[in-house]
Biopython code that builds the backbone (N, CA, C, O; Angstrom):
import numpy as np
from Bio.PDB.StructureBuilder import StructureBuilder

atoms = [
    (1, "MET", "N", (49.354, 35.265, -88.519)),
    (1, "MET", "CA", (49.026, 34.282, -89.406)),
    (1, "MET", "C", (47.893, 33.715, -88.953)),
    (1, "MET", "O", (47.816, 33.387, -87.769)),
    (2, "THR", "N", (46.698, 33.489, -89.956)),
    (2, "THR", "CA", (45.405, 32.977, -89.192)),
    (2, "THR", "C", (45.105, 31.637, -89.566)),
    (2, "THR", "O", (45.333, 31.182, -90.687)),
    (3, "THR", "N", (44.475, 30.862, -88.405)),
    (3, "THR", "CA", (43.864, 29.322, -88.490)),
    (3, "THR", "C", (42.725, 29.845, -88.868)),
    (3, "THR", "O", (42.449, 31.040, -88.760)),
    (4, "GLN", "N", (41.720, 28.646, -89.510)),
    (4, "GLN", "CA", (40.238, 28.819, -89.236)),
    (4, "GLN", "C", (40.374, 27.255, -88.803)),
    (4, "GLN", "O", (41.205, 26.351, -88.893)),
    (5, "GLU", "N", (39.219, 27.447, -88.340)),
    (5, "GLU", "CA", (38.902, 26.237, -87.462)),
    (5, "GLU", "C", (38.085, 25.241, -88.160)),
    (5, "GLU", "O", (37.288, 25.356, -89.091)),
    (6, "PRO", "N", (38.628, 23.865, -87.226)),
    (6, "PRO", "CA", (38.249, 22.834, -88.393)),
    (6, "PRO", "C", (36.816, 22.672, -88.263)),
    (6, "PRO", "O", (36.256, 23.515, -87.563)),
    (7, "ASP", "N", (36.077, 21.735, -88.807)),
    (7, "ASP", "CA", (35.059, 21.627, -89.195)),
    (7, "ASP", "C", (33.942, 20.936, -88.251)),
    (7, "ASP", "O", (32.715, 20.938, -88.348)),
    (8, "TRP", "N", (34.799, 20.351, -87.310)),
    (8, "TRP", "CA", (34.377, 19.473, -86.523)),
    (8, "TRP", "C", (33.479, 20.235, -85.017)),
    (8, "TRP", "O", (32.884, 19.780, -84.041)),
    (9, "ILE", "N", (33.851, 21.742, -85.597)),
    (9, "ILE", "CA", (33.900, 22.772, -83.961)),
    (9, "ILE", "C", (33.798, 23.894, -84.563)),
    (9, "ILE", "O", (34.648, 24.345, -85.331)),
    (10, "ASP", "N", (32.327, 24.642, -84.137)),
    (10, "ASP", "CA", (32.680, 26.202, -84.619)),
    (10, "ASP", "C", (32.203, 26.849, -83.408)),
    (10, "ASP", "O", (31.435, 27.810, -83.447)),
    (11, "ALA", "N", (32.722, 26.251, -82.149)),
    (11, "ALA", "CA", (32.761, 26.807, -81.023)),
    (11, "ALA", "C", (34.136, 27.696, -80.583)),
    (11, "ALA", "O", (34.952, 26.990, -79.991)),
    (12, "ALA", "N", (34.474, 28.846, -80.725)),
    (12, "ALA", "CA", (35.724, 29.685, -80.374)),
    (12, "ALA", "C", (35.519, 29.700, -78.216)),
    (12, "ALA", "O", (36.420, 29.977, -77.424)),
    (13, "LEU", "N", (34.310, 29.374, -77.924)),
    (13, "LEU", "CA", (34.303, 29.564, -76.198)),
    (13, "LEU", "C", (33.989, 28.237, -75.751)),
    (13, "LEU", "O", (33.774, 27.350, -76.577)),
    (14, "PRO", "N", (33.953, 28.068, -74.778)),
    (14, "PRO", "CA", (33.211, 26.872, -73.988)),
    (14, "PRO", "C", (31.756, 27.572, -73.462)),
    (14, "PRO", "O", (31.378, 27.248, -72.336)),
    (15, "SER", "N", (31.045, 28.391, -74.137)),
    (15, "SER", "CA", (29.727, 28.635, -73.970)),
    (15, "SER", "C", (28.617, 28.475, -74.732)),
    (15, "SER", "O", (27.412, 28.434, -74.481)),
    (16, "GLN", "N", (29.467, 28.372, -76.008)),
    (16, "GLN", "CA", (28.974, 27.718, -77.088)),
    (16, "GLN", "C", (29.611, 25.761, -77.580)),
    (16, "GLN", "O", (30.666, 25.148, -77.411)),
    (17, "PRO", "N", (28.228, 25.418, -78.231)),
    (17, "PRO", "CA", (28.115, 23.960, -77.822)),
    (17, "PRO", "C", (29.063, 23.168, -78.922)),
    (17, "PRO", "O", (28.555, 23.198, -80.043)),
    (18, "ALA", "N", (29.986, 22.656, -78.875)),
    (18, "ALA", "CA", (30.899, 21.852, -79.556)),
    (18, "ALA", "C", (29.815, 21.341, -81.005)),
    (18, "ALA", "O", (28.588, 21.260, -80.952)),
    (19, "THR", "N", (30.565, 21.089, -82.063)),
    (19, "THR", "CA", (29.648, 20.445, -83.167)),
    (19, "THR", "C", (30.640, 19.963, -83.940)),
    (19, "THR", "O", (31.844, 20.053, -83.699)),
    (20, "GLN", "N", (29.987, 19.305, -85.136)),
    (20, "GLN", "CA", (30.559, 17.909, -85.745)),
    (20, "GLN", "C", (30.121, 18.374, -87.015)),
    (20, "GLN", "O", (29.312, 17.476, -87.249)),
    (21, "ASN", "N", (30.038, 19.475, -88.476)),
    (21, "ASN", "CA", (29.804, 19.686, -89.202)),
    (21, "ASN", "C", (28.195, 20.078, -89.121)),
    (21, "ASN", "O", (27.353, 19.601, -89.882)),
    (22, "GLY", "N", (27.985, 20.791, -88.331)),
    (22, "GLY", "CA", (26.948, 21.361, -88.325)),
    (22, "GLY", "C", (26.056, 20.518, -87.137)),
    (22, "GLY", "O", (24.862, 20.471, -87.434)),
    (23, "ARG", "N", (26.318, 20.004, -86.156)),
    (23, "ARG", "CA", (25.292, 19.027, -85.590)),
    (23, "ARG", "C", (26.256, 19.246, -84.077)),
    (23, "ARG", "O", (27.473, 19.407, -83.990)),
    (24, "LYS", "N", (25.240, 19.184, -82.991)),
    (24, "LYS", "CA", (25.638, 19.388, -81.559)),
    (24, "LYS", "C", (26.150, 17.984, -81.074)),
    (24, "LYS", "O", (25.628, 16.952, -81.497)),
    (25, "VAL", "N", (27.163, 17.974, -80.196)),
    (25, "VAL", "CA", (28.120, 16.742, -79.974)),
    (25, "VAL", "C", (28.250, 16.978, -78.284)),
    (25, "VAL", "O", (28.904, 17.896, -77.789)),
    (26, "GLN", "N", (27.570, 16.065, -77.592)),
    (26, "GLN", "CA", (27.525, 15.932, -76.539)),
    (26, "GLN", "C", (28.209, 14.495, -75.616)),
    (26, "GLN", "O", (27.790, 13.337, -75.620)),
    (27, "TRP", "N", (29.379, 15.076, -74.875)),
    (27, "TRP", "CA", (29.637, 13.753, -74.214)),
    (27, "TRP", "C", (28.611, 13.453, -72.849)),
    (27, "TRP", "O", (27.896, 14.295, -72.306)),
    (28, "GLN", "N", (28.748, 12.090, -72.486)),
    (28, "GLN", "CA", (27.925, 11.482, -71.457)),
    (28, "GLN", "C", (28.665, 10.535, -71.088)),
    (28, "GLN", "O", (29.461, 9.843, -71.723)),
    (29, "VAL", "N", (28.200, 10.538, -69.453)),
    (29, "VAL", "CA", (28.903, 9.515, -68.748)),
    (29, "VAL", "C", (27.557, 8.832, -68.266)),
    (29, "VAL", "O", (26.388, 9.167, -68.080)),
    (30, "TRP", "N", (28.749, 7.110, -68.107)),
    (30, "TRP", "CA", (27.033, 6.089, -67.076)),
    (30, "TRP", "C", (26.653, 6.173, -65.914)),
    (30, "TRP", "O", (27.493, 6.220, -65.016)),
    (31, "MET", "N", (25.825, 6.198, -65.744)),
    (31, "MET", "CA", (25.880, 6.353, -64.141)),
    (31, "MET", "C", (24.993, 5.317, -63.252)),
    (31, "MET", "O", (23.946, 5.232, -62.610)),
    (32, "GLU", "N", (25.883, 4.753, -63.569)),
    (32, "GLU", "CA", (25.331, 3.075, -62.268)),
    (32, "GLU", "C", (24.428, 3.594, -61.479)),
    (32, "GLU", "O", (24.731, 4.526, -60.734)),
    (33, "GLU", "N", (23.184, 3.081, -61.515)),
    (33, "GLU", "CA", (21.497, 3.421, -60.217)),
    (33, "GLU", "C", (21.894, 4.018, -59.384)),
    (33, "GLU", "O", (22.146, 3.615, -58.248)),
    (34, "LYS", "N", (22.094, 5.757, -60.082)),
    (34, "LYS", "CA", (21.929, 7.013, -59.752)),
    (34, "LYS", "C", (20.407, 7.726, -59.859)),
    (34, "LYS", "O", (20.344, 8.119, -61.024)),
    (35, "PHE", "N", (19.558, 7.960, -59.394)),
    (35, "PHE", "CA", (18.429, 9.020, -59.324)),
    (35, "PHE", "C", (17.408, 7.867, -59.197)),
    (35, "PHE", "O", (16.198, 8.086, -59.241)),
    (36, "GLY", "N", (18.104, 6.228, -58.986)),
    (36, "GLY", "CA", (17.135, 5.027, -58.828)),
    (36, "GLY", "C", (16.848, 4.127, -60.085)),
    (36, "GLY", "O", (16.024, 3.213, -60.093)),
    (37, "SER", "N", (17.774, 4.570, -61.333)),
    (37, "SER", "CA", (18.120, 3.566, -62.340)),
    (37, "SER", "C", (19.146, 3.783, -62.734)),
    (37, "SER", "O", (19.616, 4.650, -61.997)),
    (38, "SER", "N", (20.042, 3.449, -63.705)),
    (38, "SER", "CA", (20.836, 3.561, -64.345)),
    (38, "SER", "C", (21.169, 4.417, -65.634)),
    (38, "SER", "O", (20.433, 3.932, -66.494)),
    (39, "LEU", "N", (21.870, 5.398, -66.188)),
    (39, "LEU", "CA", (21.653, 5.797, -67.081)),
    (39, "LEU", "C", (22.569, 6.918, -67.693)),
    (39, "LEU", "O", (23.479, 7.413, -67.029)),
    (40, "TRP", "N", (22.271, 7.331, -69.088)),
    (40, "TRP", "CA", (23.872, 8.571, -69.263)),
    (40, "TRP", "C", (23.171, 9.885, -68.783)),
    (40, "TRP", "O", (22.034, 10.333, -68.636)),
    (41, "LEU", "N", (24.452, 10.249, -68.623)),
    (41, "LEU", "CA", (24.020, 11.899, -67.749)),
    (41, "LEU", "C", (24.688, 12.604, -69.349)),
    (41, "LEU", "O", (25.218, 12.017, -70.293)),
    (42, "ASP", "N", (24.484, 13.611, -69.205)),
    (42, "ASP", "CA", (24.988, 14.774, -70.278)),
    (42, "ASP", "C", (26.312, 15.344, -69.265)),
    (42, "ASP", "O", (26.297, 14.750, -68.186)),
    (43, "PHE", "N", (27.440, 16.356, -69.381)),
    (43, "PHE", "CA", (28.147, 16.797, -69.107)),
    (43, "PHE", "C", (28.139, 17.836, -69.573)),
    (43, "PHE", "O", (28.145, 18.218, -70.744)),
    (44, "ALA", "N", (28.116, 18.639, -68.069)),
    (44, "ALA", "CA", (27.629, 20.828, -67.970)),
    (44, "ALA", "C", (28.852, 20.490, -69.554)),
    (44, "ALA", "O", (29.765, 19.756, -69.931)),
    (45, "PRO", "N", (27.738, 21.983, -70.100)),
    (45, "PRO", "CA", (28.324, 22.137, -71.541)),
    (45, "PRO", "C", (30.028, 22.598, -71.449)),
    (45, "PRO", "O", (30.890, 22.196, -72.230)),
    (46, "GLU", "N", (30.198, 23.313, -70.569)),
    (46, "GLU", "CA", (31.687, 23.722, -70.828)),
    (46, "GLU", "C", (32.523, 22.666, -70.295)),
    (46, "GLU", "O", (33.714, 22.947, -70.158)),
    (47, "ASP", "N", (32.057, 21.278, -69.901)),
    (47, "ASP", "CA", (32.687, 20.569, -69.506)),
    (47, "ASP", "C", (33.025, 19.355, -70.664)),
    (47, "ASP", "O", (33.900, 18.522, -70.902)),
    (48, "ASN", "N", (31.677, 19.852, -71.237)),
    (48, "ASN", "CA", (31.643, 19.163, -72.945)),
    (48, "ASN", "C", (32.166, 19.858, -73.402)),
    (48, "ASN", "O", (33.113, 19.267, -73.922)),
    (49, "TRP", "N", (32.265, 21.570, -73.749)),
    (49, "TRP", "CA", (33.239, 21.937, -74.839)),
    (49, "TRP", "C", (34.815, 21.316, -74.656)),
    (49, "TRP", "O", (35.569, 21.117, -75.609)),
    (50, "LYS", "N", (35.167, 21.041, -73.168)),
    (50, "LYS", "CA", (36.508, 20.787, -73.171)),
    (50, "LYS", "C", (37.203, 19.760, -73.529)),
    (50, "LYS", "O", (38.311, 19.702, -74.062)),
    (51, "ILE", "N", (35.874, 18.270, -72.928)),
    (51, "ILE", "CA", (36.239, 17.070, -73.826)),
    (51, "ILE", "C", (36.444, 16.851, -75.086)),
    (51, "ILE", "O", (37.339, 16.129, -75.527)),
    (52, "GLU", "N", (35.462, 17.583, -75.874)),
    (52, "GLU", "CA", (35.127, 17.709, -77.378)),
    (52, "GLU", "C", (36.242, 18.539, -78.155)),
    (52, "GLU", "O", (36.227, 18.406, -79.379)),
    (53, "SER", "N", (37.193, 19.367, -77.612)),
    (53, "SER", "CA", (38.186, 19.966, -77.842)),
    (53, "SER", "C", (39.510, 19.385, -77.619)),
    (53, "SER", "O", (40.484, 19.863, -78.200)),
    (54, "SER", "N", (39.625, 18.352, -76.791)),
    (54, "SER", "CA", (40.902, 17.761, -76.940)),
    (54, "SER", "C", (40.249, 16.349, -78.273)),
    (54, "SER", "O", (40.600, 16.068, -79.419)),
    (55, "PHE", "N", (39.429, 15.918, -77.541)),
    (55, "PHE", "CA", (39.012, 14.688, -78.620)),
    (55, "PHE", "C", (38.738, 15.169, -80.491)),
    (55, "PHE", "O", (38.820, 14.464, -81.497)),
    (56, "GLY", "N", (38.499, 16.217, -80.379)),
    (56, "GLY", "CA", (37.814, 16.746, -81.788)),
    (56, "GLY", "C", (39.589, 17.078, -82.054)),
    (56, "GLY", "O", (40.003, 16.015, -82.517)),
    (57, "HIS", "N", (40.669, 17.969, -81.974)),
    (57, "HIS", "CA", (41.967, 17.907, -82.160)),
    (57, "HIS", "C", (42.936, 17.282, -82.669)),
    (57, "HIS", "O", (43.936, 17.583, -83.320)),
    (58, "GLY", "N", (42.245, 15.888, -82.061)),
    (58, "GLY", "CA", (43.141, 14.671, -82.802)),
    (58, "GLY", "C", (44.443, 14.437, -81.819)),
    (58, "GLY", "O", (45.377, 13.692, -82.118)),
    (59, "THR", "N", (44.357, 15.161, -80.654)),
    (59, "THR", "CA", (45.107, 15.290, -79.469)),
    (59, "THR", "C", (44.977, 13.780, -79.067)),
    (59, "THR", "O", (45.766, 12.863, -79.295)),
    (60, "ARG", "N", (43.841, 13.761, -78.444)),
    (60, "ARG", "CA", (42.840, 12.503, -77.393)),
    (60, "ARG", "C", (44.164, 13.231, -75.978)),
    (60, "ARG", "O", (44.846, 12.291, -75.570)),
    (61, "ASP", "N", (44.407, 14.085, -75.543)),
    (61, "ASP", "CA", (45.366, 14.226, -74.358)),
    (61, "ASP", "C", (43.818, 13.785, -72.915)),
    (61, "ASP", "O", (42.600, 13.955, -72.965)),
    (62, "ASP", "N", (44.575, 13.306, -72.029)),
    (62, "ASP", "CA", (43.611, 13.256, -71.328)),
    (62, "ASP", "C", (43.348, 14.605, -70.418)),
    (62, "ASP", "O", (44.212, 15.340, -69.939)),
    (63, "VAL", "N", (42.071, 14.713, -70.326)),
    (63, "VAL", "CA", (41.406, 15.923, -70.044)),
    (63, "VAL", "C", (40.554, 16.107, -68.421)),
    (63, "VAL", "O", (39.405, 15.752, -68.156)),
    (64, "SER", "N", (41.754, 16.903, -67.334)),
    (64, "SER", "CA", (40.840, 17.022, -66.657)),
    (64, "SER", "C", (39.583, 18.022, -66.184)),
    (64, "SER", "O", (39.103, 19.012, -66.736)),
    (65, "LEU", "N", (39.322, 17.487, -65.191)),
    (65, "LEU", "CA", (37.512, 17.961, -64.561)),
    (65, "LEU", "C", (37.422, 18.158, -63.310)),
    (65, "LEU", "O", (37.884, 17.266, -62.598)),
    (66, "THR", "N", (36.880, 19.225, -62.718)),
    (66, "THR", "CA", (36.362, 19.663, -61.024)),
    (66, "THR", "C", (35.177, 20.284, -61.095)),
    (66, "THR", "O", (34.808, 21.190, -61.842)),
    (67, "ASP", "N", (34.504, 19.591, -60.068)),
    (67, "ASP", "CA", (32.809, 20.707, -59.462)),
    (67, "ASP", "C", (33.361, 21.198, -58.490)),
    (67, "ASP", "O", (32.556, 21.971, -57.970)),
    (68, "GLY", "N", (34.795, 21.173, -57.657)),
    (68, "GLY", "CA", (35.340, 22.423, -56.699)),
    (68, "GLY", "C", (35.385, 21.112, -55.428)),
    (68, "GLY", "O", (36.187, 21.146, -54.495)),
    (69, "LYS", "N", (34.528, 20.179, -55.595)),
    (69, "LYS", "CA", (34.512, 19.051, -54.581)),
    (69, "LYS", "C", (35.511, 17.763, -54.771)),
    (69, "LYS", "O", (36.346, 17.228, -54.041)),
    (70, "ASP", "N", (34.973, 17.493, -56.246)),
    (70, "ASP", "CA", (35.613, 16.457, -56.773)),
    (70, "ASP", "C", (35.912, 16.802, -58.251)),
    (70, "ASP", "O", (35.346, 17.531, -59.065)),
    (71, "SER", "N", (37.561, 15.614, -58.322)),
    (71, "SER", "CA", (38.193, 16.357, -59.488)),
    (71, "SER", "C", (37.842, 14.140, -60.665)),
    (71, "SER", "O", (37.480, 13.001, -60.369)),
    (72, "TRP", "N", (38.333, 14.982, -61.997)),
    (72, "TRP", "CA", (37.794, 13.665, -63.161)),
    (72, "TRP", "C", (39.056, 13.533, -64.417)),
    (72, "TRP", "O", (39.261, 14.364, -65.302)),
    (73, "THR", "N", (39.725, 12.378, -64.216)),
    (73, "THR", "CA", (40.269, 12.130, -65.949)),
    (73, "THR", "C", (39.495, 11.944, -66.658)),
    (73, "THR", "O", (38.904, 10.891, -66.416)),
    (74, "ILE", "N", (39.168, 12.427, -67.439)),
    (74, "ILE", "CA", (38.475, 11.920, -68.633)),
    (74, "ILE", "C", (39.945, 10.885, -69.459)),
    (74, "ILE", "O", (41.074, 11.260, -69.774)),
    (75, "ASP", "N", (39.400, 9.768, -69.563)),
    (75, "ASP", "CA", (40.166, 8.674, -70.065)),
    (75, "ASP", "C", (40.436, 8.319, -71.964)),
    (75, "ASP", "O", (40.348, 7.129, -72.270)),
    (76, "PHE", "N", (40.604, 8.867, -72.589)),
    (76, "PHE", "CA", (40.178, 8.941, -74.421)),
    (76, "PHE", "C", (40.192, 6.969, -74.705)),
    (76, "PHE", "O", (39.357, 6.394, -75.403)),
    (77, "LYS", "N", (41.333, 6.279, -73.973)),
    (77, "LYS", "CA", (42.094, 4.886, -74.536)),
    (77, "LYS", "C", (41.064, 4.569, -74.113)),
    (77, "LYS", "O", (40.482, 4.136, -75.108)),
    (78, "SER", "N", (40.104, 4.443, -72.899)),
    (78, "SER", "CA", (39.521, 3.258, -72.731)),
    (78, "SER", "C", (38.024, 3.835, -72.336)),
    (78, "SER", "O", (37.328, 3.252, -71.504)),
    (79, "LEU", "N", (37.612, 4.992, -72.988)),
    (79, "LEU", "CA", (35.601, 5.851, -72.874)),
    (79, "LEU", "C", (35.999, 5.337, -71.654)),
    (79, "LEU", "O", (35.963, 4.123, -71.449)),
    (80, "SER", "N", (36.606, 6.617, -70.311)),
    (80, "SER", "CA", (36.030, 5.951, -68.849)),
    (80, "SER", "C", (36.367, 7.454, -68.562)),
    (80, "SER", "O", (37.121, 8.079, -69.307)),
    (81, "GLN", "N", (35.804, 7.992, -67.498)),
    (81, "GLN", "CA", (35.947, 8.684, -66.026)),
    (81, "GLN", "C", (36.665, 8.329, -65.181)),
    (81, "GLN", "O", (36.233, 7.249, -64.776)),
    (82, "VAL", "N", (37.475, 8.589, -64.694)),
    (82, "VAL", "CA", (38.129, 8.270, -63.371)),
    (82, "VAL", "C", (38.392, 9.447, -62.189)),
    (82, "VAL", "O", (39.319, 10.247, -62.058)),
    (83, "ASN", "N", (37.193, 9.212, -61.396)),
    (83, "ASN", "CA", (37.806, 9.630, -60.132)),
    (83, "ASN", "C", (38.920, 9.943, -59.882)),
    (83, "ASN", "O", (39.589, 9.031, -60.368)),
    (84, "ILE", "N", (39.806, 10.885, -59.285)),
    (84, "ILE", "CA", (41.459, 11.157, -59.038)),
    (84, "ILE", "C", (41.114, 10.232, -57.372)),
    (84, "ILE", "O", (41.618, 9.216, -56.894)),
    (85, "THR", "N", (40.268, 10.968, -56.982)),
    (85, "THR", "CA", (40.434, 10.368, -55.178)),
    (85, "THR", "C", (39.974, 8.879, -55.157)),
    (85, "THR", "O", (40.663, 8.041, -54.576)),
    (86, "THR", "N", (38.879, 8.564, -55.750)),
    (86, "THR", "CA", (38.560, 7.428, -55.332)),
    (86, "THR", "C", (38.770, 6.255, -55.958)),
    (86, "THR", "O", (38.537, 5.180, -55.406)),
    (87, "LEU", "N", (39.351, 6.390, -57.482)),
    (87, "LEU", "CA", (39.508, 5.168, -58.435)),
    (87, "LEU", "C", (38.359, 4.922, -59.054)),
    (87, "LEU", "O", (38.318, 3.814, -59.587)),
    (88, "THR", "N", (37.373, 5.612, -59.167)),
    (88, "THR", "CA", (36.175, 4.913, -59.438)),
    (88, "THR", "C", (36.140, 5.328, -60.798)),
    (88, "THR", "O", (36.229, 6.484, -61.213)),
    (89, "ARG", "N", (35.988, 4.166, -61.526)),
    (89, "ARG", "CA", (35.846, 4.266, -63.604)),
    (89, "ARG", "C", (34.439, 4.308, -63.952)),
    (89, "ARG", "O", (33.699, 3.480, -63.420)),
    (90, "ARG", "N", (33.959, 5.161, -64.775)),
    (90, "ARG", "CA", (32.069, 5.455, -64.947)),
    (90, "ARG", "C", (32.923, 5.467, -66.944)),
    (90, "ARG", "O", (33.825, 5.864, -67.682)),
    (91, "ALA", "N", (31.995, 4.880, -66.828)),
    (91, "ALA", "CA", (32.067, 5.079, -69.158)),
    (91, "ALA", "C", (31.946, 6.309, -69.333)),
    (91, "ALA", "O", (31.646, 7.055, -68.401)),
    (92, "ILE", "N", (32.139, 6.692, -70.437)),
    (92, "ILE", "CA", (31.315, 8.019, -71.654)),
    (92, "ILE", "C", (31.237, 7.164, -72.483)),
    (92, "ILE", "O", (31.460, 5.960, -72.366)),
    (93, "ARG", "N", (30.764, 8.024, -73.777)),
    (93, "ARG", "CA", (30.105, 7.904, -74.436)),
    (93, "ARG", "C", (30.487, 9.260, -75.236)),
    (93, "ARG", "O", (30.870, 10.243, -74.601)),
    (94, "ARG", "N", (30.363, 9.290, -76.760)),
    (94, "ARG", "CA", (30.169, 10.454, -77.172)),
    (94, "ARG", "C", (29.212, 10.721, -78.366)),
    (94, "ARG", "O", (29.730, 10.291, -79.397)),
    (95, "ILE", "N", (28.140, 11.214, -78.558)),
    (95, "ILE", "CA", (26.981, 11.431, -79.488)),
    (95, "ILE", "C", (27.052, 12.564, -80.058)),
    (95, "ILE", "O", (27.754, 13.515, -79.714)),
    (96, "VAL", "N", (26.209, 12.484, -81.090)),
    (96, "VAL", "CA", (26.304, 13.462, -82.440)),
    (96, "VAL", "C", (24.719, 13.491, -82.669)),
    (96, "VAL", "O", (24.095, 12.587, -83.224)),
    (97, "ILE", "N", (24.106, 14.790, -82.101)),
    (97, "ILE", "CA", (22.710, 14.421, -82.143)),
    (97, "ILE", "C", (21.978, 15.529, -83.566)),
    (97, "ILE", "O", (22.059, 16.693, -83.958)),
    (98, "LEU", "N", (21.357, 14.389, -83.883)),
    (98, "LEU", "CA", (20.697, 13.946, -85.286)),
    (98, "LEU", "C", (19.331, 14.960, -85.196)),
    (98, "LEU", "O", (18.922, 15.664, -86.118)),
    (99, "THR", "N", (18.887, 14.874, -84.186)),
    (99, "THR", "CA", (17.371, 15.099, -84.464)),
    (99, "THR", "C", (17.152, 17.000, -84.377)),
    (99, "THR", "O", (16.285, 17.671, -84.935)),
    (100, "GLU", "N", (18.217, 17.436, -83.526)),
    (100, "GLU", "CA", (18.222, 19.128, -84.278)),
    (100, "GLU", "C", (18.179, 19.624, -85.384)),
    (100, "GLU", "O", (18.549, 18.939, -86.338)),
    (101, "PRO", "N", (17.742, 20.882, -85.574)),
    (101, "PRO", "CA", (18.668, 21.108, -86.938)),
    (101, "PRO", "C", (20.176, 21.885, -86.780)),
    (101, "PRO", "O", (20.718, 22.434, -85.821)),
    (102, "PRO", "N", (20.672, 21.615, -88.499)),
    (102, "PRO", "CA", (22.003, 21.764, -87.991)),
    (102, "PRO", "C", (22.444, 23.287, -87.602)),
    (102, "PRO", "O", (21.783, 24.208, -88.083)),
    (103, "VAL", "N", (23.161, 23.473, -87.044)),
    (103, "VAL", "CA", (24.221, 25.229, -85.443)),
    (103, "VAL", "C", (24.723, 26.207, -87.219)),
    (103, "VAL", "O", (25.548, 26.202, -88.132)),
    (104, "LYS", "N", (23.876, 26.684, -86.870)),
    (104, "LYS", "CA", (24.476, 27.477, -88.110)),
    (104, "LYS", "C", (25.359, 28.173, -88.021)),
    (104, "LYS", "O", (25.329, 28.895, -87.025)),
    (105, "LYS", "N", (26.498, 28.323, -88.909)),
    (105, "LYS", "CA", (28.461, 28.739, -88.592)),
    (105, "LYS", "C", (27.732, 30.536, -88.629)),
    (105, "LYS", "O", (28.473, 31.506, -88.476)),
]
sb = StructureBuilder()
sb.init_structure("model")
sb.init_model(0)
sb.init_chain("A")
sb.init_seg("    ")
for serial, (resi, resn, name, xyz) in enumerate(atoms, 1):
    if name == "N":
        sb.init_residue(resn, " ", resi, " ")
    sb.init_atom(name, np.array(xyz, "f"), 0.0, 1.0, " ", f" {name:<3s}", serial, name[0])
structure = sb.get_structure()
């Protein structure tokens, strides 16, 4: 039995962009006073795909991320990233990039 990918994502591998209706989806984290100012930073492509996969499939289970030094949990209920060691909580958001042409399937 074969399954068809839902239209919100055409990525089969984490190296491919997460999409919704042919538009790129990007998850970002709010970094308070990082690099001299507060700003939204993009998650790395593989982490972005992992977050979107859980979000888009509707399970919205917490997602665990690590960079080898620190580990975080993505909490969809509070739309936040939580550092597992320090319990630091940062806001996250999901954006659909509309200025790019649609990703071809």
